[in-house]
C-alpha positions as CSV (number, residue, x, y, z in Angstrom):
1,M,0.0,0.0,0.0
2,H,1.0,3.6,-0.6
3,L,0.1,5.1,2.8
4,D,0.3,8.7,3.9
5,P,3.0,8.9,6.6
6,E,0.7,10.4,9.2
7,L,-1.9,7.7,8.7
8,A,0.8,5.0,8.7
9,A,2.0,6.2,12.1
10,A,-1.5,6.1,13.5
11,L,-2.2,2.5,12.4
12,P,-1.1,0.7,15.7
13,A,-3.6,2.7,17.7
14,L,-6.6,1.9,15.5
15,P,-9.1,-0.7,16.7
16,D,-9.7,-4.0,14.8
17,L,-13.2,-3.5,13.3
18,H,-13.0,-6.5,10.9
19,I,-16.4,-8.2,11.1
20,A,-15.3,-11.9,11.0
21,D,-15.9,-11.6,14.8
22,L,-19.0,-9.5,14.5
23,P,-19.9,-9.3,18.3
24,G,-16.3,-8.2,19.0
25,A,-16.2,-5.7,16.2
26,R,-19.5,-4.2,17.4
27,A,-18.1,-3.9,20.9
28,R,-14.9,-2.3,19.7
29,M,-16.9,0.2,17.7
30,R,-19.0,1.1,20.7
31,E,-15.8,1.5,22.8
32,L,-14.3,3.8,20.1
33,A,-17.5,5.9,20.1
34,D,-17.5,6.0,23.9
35,R,-13.9,7.2,24.0
36,A,-14.6,10.1,21.7
37,P,-14.8,13.5,23.5
38,R,-18.3,14.8,23.7
39,P,-18.7,17.7,21.2
40,A,-18.9,21.3,22.4
41,L,-22.5,22.2,21.5
42,D,-21.8,26.0,21.1
43,G,-25.6,26.7,21.0
44,V,-26.5,23.6,19.0
45,E,-29.4,21.6,20.5
46,L,-28.7,17.8,20.4
47,T,-31.8,15.7,21.1
48,E,-33.2,12.3,20.4
49,E,-36.4,11.9,18.5
50,T,-38.5,8.9,17.4
51,V,-40.2,9.0,14.0
52,P,-43.0,6.9,12.6
53,A,-42.0,3.7,10.8
54,T,-42.7,2.6,7.3
55,A,-45.5,0.1,7.1
56,G,-45.0,-2.9,9.4
57,G,-41.7,-1.7,10.9
58,P,-40.8,-0.3,14.3
59,A,-40.5,3.4,15.1
60,V,-37.1,4.8,14.1
61,R,-34.8,6.5,16.6
62,T,-32.9,9.6,15.3
63,L,-30.4,12.0,16.7
64,V,-31.1,15.6,15.8
65,A,-28.8,18.6,15.9
66,A,-30.7,21.9,15.6
67,P,-29.1,25.4,15.3
68,P,-29.9,28.1,17.9
69,P,-33.3,29.8,17.7
70,G,-31.7,32.9,16.2
71,V,-30.8,31.1,13.0
72,P,-33.5,32.0,10.4
73,R,-36.1,29.3,9.6
74,P,-36.9,27.3,7.5
75,L,-33.6,25.5,7.6
76,P,-31.7,23.5,5.1
77,A,-31.6,19.9,6.3
78,L,-29.2,17.0,6.1
79,L,-29.9,13.3,6.8
80,V,-26.7,11.5,8.0
81,L,-26.4,7.7,7.5
82,H,-23.5,6.1,9.5
83,G,-21.2,3.4,8.3
84,G,-20.5,0.0,9.7
85,G,-21.0,-2.5,6.8
86,F,-24.8,-2.7,7.4
87,V,-24.0,-4.7,10.5
88,M,-22.6,-2.3,13.2
89,G,-22.6,1.3,14.2
90,A,-25.2,3.7,15.6
91,A,-26.4,7.3,15.2
92,D,-24.6,8.3,18.4
93,M,-21.2,7.7,16.9
94,T,-21.9,10.6,14.5
95,A,-22.7,13.1,17.2
96,P,-19.5,15.2,16.8
97,L,-20.1,15.3,13.0
98,L,-23.7,16.3,13.5
99,V,-22.8,19.2,15.8
100,Q,-20.0,20.4,13.6
101,L,-22.2,20.4,10.4
102,C,-25.1,21.9,12.2
103,S,-22.9,24.7,13.6
104,R,-21.0,25.5,10.4
105,L,-23.9,25.1,7.9
106,G,-26.7,26.5,10.0
107,A,-28.7,23.4,9.0
108,L,-30.9,20.9,10.8
109,V,-28.8,17.6,10.8
110,V,-30.3,14.3,11.6
111,A,-28.6,10.9,12.0
112,V,-30.7,7.7,11.7
113,D,-30.4,4.7,14.0
114,Y,-31.3,2.3,11.2
115,R,-31.7,-1.4,12.0
116,L,-28.7,-3.6,11.5
117,A,-28.1,-7.0,9.7
118,P,-28.0,-9.9,10.2
119,E,-30.8,-9.5,12.7
120,H,-32.6,-7.2,10.3
121,P,-31.6,-7.8,6.7
122,Y,-32.5,-5.7,3.7
123,P,-34.7,-3.8,3.3
124,A,-35.0,-2.9,7.0
125,A,-32.2,-0.3,7.1
126,L,-33.4,1.4,3.9
127,D,-37.0,1.4,5.2
128,D,-35.8,3.2,8.4
129,C,-33.8,5.7,6.4
130,A,-36.8,6.4,4.1
131,A,-39.0,6.9,7.2
132,A,-36.5,9.4,8.7
133,L,-36.3,11.3,5.4
134,R,-40.1,11.5,5.2
135,S,-40.3,12.8,8.7
136,L,-37.5,15.3,8.1
137,A,-39.2,16.7,5.0
138,G,-42.5,17.1,6.9
139,R,-41.0,19.4,9.6
140,D,-42.3,23.0,9.8
141,D,-38.8,24.3,10.4
142,V,-37.3,22.6,7.3
143,D,-36.9,24.0,3.8
144,R,-38.1,21.1,1.6
145,D,-36.2,22.5,-1.4
146,R,-32.9,22.1,0.5
147,L,-32.8,18.5,1.7
148,G,-29.6,16.5,1.4
149,V,-28.3,13.1,2.4
150,H,-24.8,12.3,3.6
151,G,-23.7,8.6,3.8
152,M,-20.5,7.0,4.9
153,S,-19.5,3.5,3.7
154,A,-22.6,1.3,4.1
155,G,-24.4,4.6,4.9
156,G,-23.1,5.8,1.5
157,G,-24.8,2.8,-0.1
158,L,-28.0,3.5,1.7
159,A,-27.8,7.2,0.7
160,A,-27.4,6.2,-3.0
161,A,-30.3,3.8,-2.6
162,L,-32.4,6.4,-1.0
163,T,-32.0,8.8,-3.9
164,L,-33.1,6.1,-6.3
165,L,-36.1,5.2,-4.0
166,V,-37.4,8.7,-3.7
167,R,-36.9,9.4,-7.4
168,D,-38.9,6.3,-8.3
169,R,-41.6,6.6,-5.7
170,G,-42.3,10.3,-5.8
171,G,-40.2,12.0,-3.1
172,P,-39.5,13.7,-0.9
173,A,-37.0,15.2,-3.4
174,L,-33.4,15.4,-2.4
175,R,-31.3,18.4,-3.6
176,F,-27.8,16.8,-3.0
177,Q,-26.1,13.6,-2.1
178,L,-22.7,13.2,-0.5
179,L,-21.3,9.6,-0.8
180,D,-18.2,8.9,1.3
181,A,-16.7,5.5,0.3
182,P,-20.1,4.2,-0.7
183,E,-20.8,0.5,-0.5
184,V,-23.0,0.0,-3.6
185,D,-22.0,-3.2,-5.4
186,D,-22.6,-6.7,-4.0
187,R,-20.9,-8.3,-7.0
188,L,-17.4,-7.6,-5.4
189,D,-15.7,-7.7,-8.8
190,T,-13.7,-4.5,-9.1
191,P,-9.9,-4.4,-9.2
192,S,-9.7,-2.7,-5.8
193,M,-12.0,-5.2,-4.3
194,H,-9.8,-8.0,-5.5
195,A,-6.6,-6.2,-4.5
196,F,-7.3,-5.1,-0.9
197,T,-7.7,-8.3,1.1
198,D,-5.9,-7.2,4.3
199,T,-6.3,-3.4,4.6
200,P,-7.1,-1.4,7.8
201,L,-10.7,-1.0,9.0
202,W,-12.2,-2.7,5.9
203,S,-11.0,-5.4,3.4
204,R,-12.5,-7.8,0.9
205,P,-13.4,-10.4,3.5
206,D,-15.4,-7.8,5.4
207,A,-17.2,-6.8,2.2
208,V,-18.1,-10.5,1.5
209,L,-19.6,-11.0,5.0
210,S,-21.3,-7.6,4.9
211,W,-23.3,-8.4,1.8
212,R,-24.0,-11.9,3.1
213,H,-25.5,-10.5,6.3
214,Y,-27.3,-7.7,4.5
215,L,-28.9,-9.7,1.8
216,A,-29.5,-12.9,3.8
217,G,-29.6,-15.1,0.7
218,A,-32.0,-12.8,-1.3
219,A,-31.0,-11.5,-4.7
220,A,-29.9,-7.9,-4.7
221,D,-32.1,-5.4,-6.5
222,V,-31.2,-1.8,-7.3
223,Y,-32.3,-0.5,-3.9
224,A,-30.0,-3.0,-2.1
225,A,-27.0,-2.5,-4.4
226,P,-27.4,0.8,-6.4
227,A,-24.5,-0.1,-8.7
228,R,-27.0,-2.6,-10.3
229,A,-29.3,0.3,-11.4
230,T,-29.3,0.8,-15.2
231,D,-31.0,4.2,-15.0
232,L,-29.3,6.9,-13.0
233,T,-31.0,9.9,-14.6
234,G,-32.9,12.4,-12.6
235,L,-30.8,11.9,-9.4
236,P,-29.5,14.8,-7.3
237,P,-26.0,16.2,-7.8
238,A,-23.4,14.2,-6.0
239,Y,-20.0,14.6,-4.2
240,V,-18.3,11.3,-4.1
241,S,-15.1,10.7,-2.1
242,V,-13.0,7.5,-2.1
243,Y,-9.9,6.3,-0.4
244,E,-6.8,5.1,-2.3
245,N,-6.2,1.8,-0.3
246,D,-9.9,0.7,0.0
247,P,-11.6,-2.2,-1.5
248,L,-14.6,0.1,-2.0
249,R,-12.6,2.6,-4.0
250,D,-13.4,1.4,-7.6
251,E,-17.1,0.9,-7.1
252,G,-17.3,4.5,-5.8
253,V,-15.4,5.8,-8.8
254,D,-17.5,3.7,-11.2
255,Y,-20.7,4.8,-9.6
256,A,-19.6,8.5,-9.8
257,M,-18.7,8.1,-13.5
258,R,-22.0,6.4,-14.3
259,L,-23.9,9.3,-12.6
260,L,-21.9,11.7,-14.7
261,R,-22.7,9.9,-17.9
262,A,-26.4,9.9,-16.9
263,G,-26.3,13.7,-16.8
264,V,-26.0,14.1,-13.0
265,G,-23.6,16.7,-11.7
266,V,-20.7,15.0,-9.9
267,E,-17.6,16.0,-8.1
268,L,-15.3,13.0,-7.5
269,H,-12.4,13.2,-5.1
270,L,-9.8,10.4,-4.4
271,F,-7.7,11.1,-1.3
272,P,-4.2,9.8,-1.8
273,G,-2.4,7.6,0.7
274,T,-5.6,6.9,2.6
275,F,-7.4,3.7,3.7
276,H,-11.1,3.1,4.3
277,R,-12.5,5.8,6.6
278,S,-9.0,6.9,7.5
279,V,-10.6,10.3,8.3
280,V,-10.9,8.9,11.9
281,V,-7.3,9.9,12.2
282,A,-8.6,13.5,12.4
283,D,-5.3,15.3,13.0
284,A,-3.7,14.0,9.8
285,E,-3.4,16.7,7.2
286,V,-5.1,14.6,4.5
287,S,-8.0,14.1,7.0
288,R,-8.3,17.8,7.7
289,R,-8.4,18.4,4.0
290,Q,-11.1,15.8,3.5
291,A,-13.2,17.3,6.3
292,A,-12.9,20.8,4.8
293,E,-13.9,19.4,1.4
294,T,-16.9,17.7,2.9
295,L,-18.1,20.9,4.6
296,R,-17.5,22.9,1.4
297,A,-19.4,20.4,-0.7
298,L,-22.4,20.4,1.6
299,R,-22.4,24.1,1.8
300,D,-22.5,24.4,-2.0
301,G,-24.9,21.4,-2.4
302,L,-27.5,22.8,0.1
303,A,-27.0,26.4,-1.1
304,V,-26.2,27.7,2.4
305,T,-24.3,30.8,3.4
306,P,-21.1,29.8,5.3
307,V,-21.3,30.3,9.1
308,P,-18.0,31.7,10.4
309,P,-16.3,29.6,13.1
310,G,-17.2,30.6,16.6
311,R,-20.8,31.5,15.7
């Protein structure tokens, strides 16, 4: 691997999140989230809310970051879908990101505690995300013309699927999608998927198990694996970021290029020397650059006026 020196130096301190030992990986991810410092709210209100389910499902827990009352309403809004290979993770692990985005964008930012496989295979997670989006779009304090979705890894796959779902089923319409290392292709046949069999945080064996748990023996349709979609027209503009040493790299690049060929506005960024979700090494220069790019892309995509730091 060609690794950024700062990221290489941080490798020994990173947890083992490979999912061959799924209970252990889930526990280590919870420990990692618990060790993270609680974000300084700086006027942001962070609350839990439960939203009505899709037909037949349970109510969906969300974590909501709202700007101070002085920020003009209605607000742009962003749905955040966490990573974890469809099998681990929770909305709470995104709390620092929610607070940062809410503060800097002046937007309502909502993370979804979607159900996890293998206990709840496809389409449970997507149903939960769709329910959360429907609830978000129905809020009186939200500008329905400035709704976006931000997904990381498996959350990126869910975000891509959600854009297809709302296009095909009549909304609520999304203005922008940010896909960070999206997991969109169950066929596992790209060069990067074959090459990266022992990489930090995510590797081909993880991807194999991830899809096995998520699909539970069912055939993948386009809402399970968006790379299978043959029609990508009419989807919202996208910012797609990928990591150099990541088995998901090429499916993200391929999906971005297919969006572009379908007439969708796309910005594609490959961060050199990185590995899957290496942005967790937040002090590395390449991670700081990626975080700044994410903020800029969301600001542009949701058409918001930048909020100066400290406000």
